[in-house]
C-alpha positions, 0 to 999 in steps of 0.5 A, spaced: 462 482 960 465 477 964 464 470 964 459 470 970 455 476 967 454 472 960 451 466 964 446 470 968 444 474 962 443 467 958 439 465 964 435 471 964 434 470 956 432 463 956 427 463 962 423 470 960 419 466 955 418 460 960 416 465 965 411 468 960 407 462 959 406 461 966 402 467 966 397 465 961 393 460 966 387 460 962 382 465 966 379 459 970 375 457 964 371 450 965 371 445 960 365 440 959 366 433 956 360 429 954 361 422 953 355 418 950 356 410 950 349 408 947 347 409 940 341 412 937 338 406 936 339 403 942 336 408 946 330 408 941 329 401 943 330 402 950 324 407 950 320 403 946 321 397 950 319 402 956 313 404 953 310 397 951 311 395 958 307 401 961 313 404 964 312 410 960 306 413 957 305 414 950 306 421 950 312 421 955 315 416 949 314 421 944 317 427 948 323 423 950 324 420 943 324 427 940 329 429 946 333 423 944 333 424 937 335 431 938 341 429 943 344 425 937 344 430 932 
């Protein structure tokens, strides 16, 4: 085998695995990331304050309180 043929063969052998990686594009999967910056305690205190100020009713408070606790589990 001549020198240039060895170089071409080496190049093909090196690039084939790399080209295979580009074929694995992930299939269009969507990644969802959720960041929570408040603590459970802070959210519960905010809800309680809203209830005491009349912004939300007692029943709304109970519903929202359950949702907040469930979210933080």
